[in-house]
VMD Tcl script that draws the C-alpha trace (Angstrom):
set ca {
  {-93.92 35.10 107.64}
  {-95.86 32.03 106.64}
  {-94.08 28.75 106.29}
  {-94.19 28.52 102.83}
  {-92.80 31.93 102.27}
  {-89.91 31.11 104.77}
  {-89.32 27.39 103.27}
  {-88.95 29.89 99.68}
  {-86.99 32.15 100.88}
  {-84.29 29.80 102.68}
  {-84.37 27.85 99.19}
  {-83.31 31.43 97.42}
  {-80.67 31.80 100.32}
  {-78.81 28.66 99.75}
  {-79.22 29.22 95.96}
  {-77.02 32.58 96.55}
  {-74.12 31.12 98.80}
  {-73.84 28.21 96.33}
  {-72.64 29.05 92.63}
  {-74.93 27.18 90.38}
  {-72.84 24.50 87.77}
  {-75.08 23.42 85.45}
  {-72.11 21.38 83.91}
  {-70.55 19.93 87.21}
  {-70.44 16.61 86.58}
  {-68.84 15.76 90.00}
  {-70.76 14.16 92.53}
  {-70.68 15.63 95.99}
  {-68.46 12.41 96.84}
  {-65.89 13.16 94.19}
  {-65.55 17.11 95.45}
  {-65.43 15.94 98.57}
  {-62.23 12.87 97.80}
  {-60.75 15.92 95.57}
  {-60.65 18.61 98.82}
  {-59.63 15.76 101.11}
  {-56.60 15.12 98.28}
  {-55.78 18.66 98.54}
  {-55.42 18.85 102.29}
  {-53.36 15.79 102.20}
  {-51.00 17.47 99.46}
  {-50.63 20.99 101.42}
  {-49.78 18.82 104.34}
  {-47.20 16.46 101.92}
  {-45.97 20.14 100.45}
  {-45.78 21.49 103.95}
  {-43.77 18.60 105.59}
  {-41.07 18.78 102.61}
  {-42.18 15.58 100.99}
  {-42.57 17.06 97.54}
  {-42.61 14.12 95.75}
  {-45.76 12.93 97.35}
  {-47.19 16.60 97.34}
  {-46.76 16.04 93.40}
  {-48.12 12.88 93.30}
  {-51.66 13.86 95.38}
  {-52.10 17.10 93.57}
  {-51.76 15.53 90.13}
  {-54.92 13.48 90.83}
  {-57.58 13.97 88.36}
  {-60.03 13.96 90.61}
  {-58.42 17.15 92.07}
  {-58.14 18.58 88.61}
  {-62.11 18.24 87.54}
  {-64.00 18.02 91.03}
  {-61.71 20.07 93.31}
  {-59.76 23.73 93.43}
  {-58.47 23.81 90.31}
  {-56.59 27.34 90.83}
  {-55.12 25.95 93.88}
  {-53.93 22.60 92.64}
  {-52.30 24.55 89.77}
  {-50.22 26.74 92.10}
  {-49.37 23.92 93.91}
  {-48.40 21.95 91.13}
  {-46.64 25.14 89.68}
  {-44.45 25.69 93.49}
  {-43.49 21.56 93.94}
  {-42.16 20.96 90.31}
  {-39.70 24.27 90.38}
  {-38.56 23.24 93.71}
  {-38.07 19.14 92.89}
  {-36.72 20.59 89.41}
  {-34.14 22.43 91.30}
  {-33.35 19.95 93.67}
  {-32.82 17.07 90.65}
  {-30.68 19.45 89.06}
  {-28.54 20.48 91.99}
  {-28.16 16.44 92.60}
  {-27.19 16.33 88.91}
  {-30.38 14.28 87.62}
  {-30.76 16.33 84.60}
  {-32.97 13.91 83.33}
  {-35.20 14.13 86.63}
  {-35.04 17.76 86.42}
  {-35.93 18.38 82.78}
  {-39.31 16.44 83.22}
  {-40.21 18.12 86.47}
  {-40.04 21.79 84.67}
  {-41.29 20.46 82.02}
  {-44.45 19.31 84.07}
  {-44.77 22.72 85.73}
  {-44.43 24.37 82.31}
  {-41.30 26.46 83.30}
  {-40.00 25.96 79.95}
  {-37.01 28.16 80.53}
  {-35.98 26.06 83.20}
  {-36.22 22.92 81.01}
  {-34.51 24.52 78.17}
  {-31.64 25.09 80.12}
  {-31.50 21.82 81.85}
  {-32.11 19.93 78.59}
  {-29.05 21.82 77.32}
  {-27.38 20.56 79.61}
  {-27.81 17.15 79.08}
  {-27.06 17.81 75.51}
  {-23.77 19.39 76.23}
  {-23.17 15.95 78.19}
  {-23.92 13.93 75.95}
  {-23.90 15.75 72.19}
  {-23.97 11.71 70.40}
  {-27.18 10.79 71.58}
  {-29.27 11.13 68.91}
  {-32.55 10.49 70.59}
  {-31.99 12.98 72.90}
  {-31.03 15.88 70.41}
  {-34.16 14.42 68.61}
  {-36.84 15.37 71.53}
  {-34.89 18.33 72.73}
  {-35.25 19.79 69.22}
  {-39.53 19.07 69.38}
  {-39.42 20.55 72.77}
  {-37.88 23.71 71.61}
  {-39.85 23.59 68.69}
  {-43.20 23.16 70.19}
  {-42.59 25.92 73.11}
  {-40.81 27.84 70.46}
  {-37.60 28.71 72.15}
  {-36.08 29.66 69.47}
  {-32.38 30.05 70.81}
  {-32.65 26.31 72.22}
  {-33.61 25.11 68.50}
  {-30.51 27.00 67.09}
  {-28.52 25.48 69.96}
  {-29.77 22.14 69.21}
  {-29.11 22.64 65.33}
  {-25.68 23.55 66.27}
  {-24.80 20.17 67.84}
  {-26.43 18.36 64.89}
  {-24.12 20.07 62.34}
  {-21.29 19.39 64.75}
  {-22.60 15.76 64.72}
  {-22.66 15.20 61.16}
  {-19.10 16.86 60.34}
  {-17.68 14.28 62.54}
  {-19.18 11.29 61.40}
  {-18.05 12.29 57.65}
  {-14.45 13.32 58.76}
  {-14.86 9.57 60.84}
  {-16.05 7.73 57.47}
  {-13.64 9.54 55.50}
  {-10.85 8.46 57.62}
  {-11.86 4.83 58.33}
  {-13.15 3.92 54.75}
  {-11.68 0.74 52.88}
  {-13.22 -1.43 50.12}
  {-12.77 -3.98 52.81}
  {-14.33 -2.00 55.51}
  {-16.93 0.10 54.50}
  {-18.67 2.47 56.96}
  {-22.27 3.17 55.18}
  {-23.57 3.40 58.50}
  {-21.83 6.61 59.77}
  {-22.89 8.02 56.44}
  {-26.66 7.12 57.64}
  {-26.08 8.73 60.98}
  {-24.83 11.88 59.66}
  {-27.81 11.88 57.24}
  {-30.11 11.56 59.96}
  {-28.21 14.67 61.66}
  {-28.40 17.00 58.94}
  {-31.98 16.32 58.55}
  {-32.67 16.99 62.66}
  {-30.35 20.17 62.06}
  {-33.04 20.89 58.89}
  {-29.21 21.03 56.42}
  {-29.15 20.08 52.61}
  {-27.95 16.33 52.76}
  {-25.68 16.38 49.46}
  {-22.68 16.17 51.00}
  {-23.66 12.88 52.60}
  {-25.25 11.57 48.96}
  {-21.86 13.06 47.39}
  {-19.67 10.75 49.55}
  {-22.18 7.84 49.24}
  {-22.08 8.08 45.48}
  {-18.36 8.20 45.21}
  {-18.05 5.12 47.32}
  {-20.59 3.27 44.97}
  {-18.77 4.14 42.04}
  {-15.74 2.41 43.68}
  {-17.37 -0.60 44.21}
  {-18.97 -0.75 40.80}
  {-15.59 -0.48 39.48}
  {-14.71 -4.16 40.73}
  {-15.89 -7.36 39.44}
  {-16.71 -9.88 42.88}
  {-19.88 -10.35 44.65}
  {-19.43 -8.45 47.56}
  {-17.99 -5.14 45.76}
  {-21.43 -5.22 43.92}
  {-23.76 -5.73 46.73}
  {-21.90 -3.04 48.48}
  {-22.26 -1.08 44.91}
  {-25.82 -1.74 45.30}
  {-26.26 -0.88 48.96}
  {-24.97 2.97 47.98}
  {-26.81 3.58 45.16}
  {-30.04 2.35 47.36}
  {-28.83 4.44 50.49}
  {-29.57 7.70 47.93}
  {-32.09 6.86 46.14}
  {-30.33 6.04 42.52}
  {-32.14 4.08 40.42}
  {-30.11 4.83 37.31}
  {-26.75 2.92 39.26}
  {-28.92 0.29 40.81}
  {-30.03 -0.61 37.20}
  {-26.35 -0.45 36.45}
  {-24.95 -2.60 38.63}
  {-27.51 -5.21 38.34}
  {-27.23 -5.18 34.48}
  {-23.08 -6.09 35.43}
  {-23.83 -8.54 38.01}
  {-25.86 -10.33 35.07}
  {-22.96 -10.40 32.94}
  {-20.73 -12.02 34.89}
  {-23.68 -14.49 36.57}
  {-24.10 -15.65 33.04}
  {-20.17 -16.07 32.22}
  {-19.96 -18.11 35.52}
  {-22.70 -20.22 35.56}
  {-21.50 -23.01 33.58}
  {-17.79 -22.69 35.45}
  {-16.73 -24.48 38.86}
  {-17.33 -20.81 40.33}
  {-20.95 -21.13 40.23}
  {-21.74 -20.43 43.56}
  {-20.55 -16.91 42.81}
  {-23.30 -17.05 40.03}
  {-25.63 -17.93 41.92}
  {-25.07 -14.82 44.42}
  {-24.61 -12.43 41.39}
  {-28.37 -13.73 40.07}
  {-29.45 -12.22 43.56}
  {-27.36 -9.23 43.15}
  {-28.95 -8.98 39.55}
  {-32.78 -8.99 40.69}
  {-32.83 -12.87 39.62}
  {-33.89 -15.03 42.33}
  {-35.53 -17.73 40.07}
  {-32.54 -18.17 37.45}
  {-30.80 -17.85 41.37}
  {-32.52 -20.86 42.15}
  {-32.48 -22.95 39.22}
  {-28.69 -22.70 38.99}
  {-28.26 -23.67 42.43}
  {-30.40 -26.42 41.99}
  {-28.98 -27.92 38.75}
  {-25.37 -27.55 40.05}
  {-26.57 -29.17 43.20}
  {-28.04 -32.45 41.08}
  {-25.34 -32.37 39.48}
  {-22.86 -32.50 41.93}
  {-25.15 -35.22 44.15}
  {-25.21 -37.57 40.61}
  {-21.25 -37.01 40.37}
  {-20.70 -37.83 44.47}
  {-23.19 -41.04 43.77}
  {-20.51 -42.20 40.38}
  {-17.47 -41.62 42.72}
  {-19.02 -43.72 45.22}
  {-19.98 -46.79 42.67}
  {-16.52 -45.98 41.05}
  {-15.15 -46.61 44.74}
  {-16.97 -49.64 45.96}
  {-16.20 -51.42 42.34}
  {-12.45 -51.05 42.81}
  {-12.76 -52.29 46.38}
  {-14.32 -55.21 45.06}
  {-11.80 -55.74 42.15}
  {-8.99 -55.32 44.90}
  {-10.50 -58.09 46.89}
  {-11.48 -59.95 44.30}
  {-7.03 -59.92 43.06}
  {-5.89 -60.62 46.76}
  {-8.21 -63.65 46.77}
  {-9.87 -62.50 50.11}
}
mol new
graphics top color blue
foreach p $ca { graphics top sphere $p radius 0.5 }
foreach p [lrange $ca 0 end-1] q [lrange $ca 1 end] { graphics top cylinder $p $q radius 0.2 }
display resetview
């Protein structure tokens, strides 16, 4: 066999032994590094150092330049073991993260619902769990999160009803109840009706604090007509008080009425008058002092 023919046969044999990867973006060094990482990950897994194994097998170089199937299989094994250990020790958050990372979604659902049962009023947790359940089409999990959200909303409405007073309103409880109902995908009519009831109670009163509360409640439910009613009443009261001794309240009422310019003008005028009055009082006092000293021949 000639040397040329031998070389050609040898080259064809090499090409047959090594799969062609026209789309391979990794260098030989990167392939070697990825394979070394996989070997170290296997050693860590064998020795029981699952955290290190997970860190090594999660390396991007291994995913793109190494044995992807072997790495994926190890990731599944390691995350399952870490998740179960974390769950057994009571670290439910870590367990949820491990199970999610390894795509053990049923286990993640179970642990997530355990978290929610331990902290049913944690809106952030419930919201993130709802997104997780919906994303992975875990319908029974979605329903459990919804049921919890409805319960939280009802508890908040009951607390608001029990603790409300004119001096101590709790609009924040209504806001939270509305958030829970929206998370559950339920209508918020009960919250809006309660807020309107509170707004009407405050609108019936004639002082600054009450009208500010009425304005806040009506804005909360987006009732532009009632907001306009509050502002109109505030302006009427402000006009009545503007020239009297209670002008400071008039300034606040003009603010509620949405007339900041009128409020600033009134405040500036009354403060100027007050300064002039004080100056006159000082002059009168000094004159009285002078007259007294003359009378006493001091």
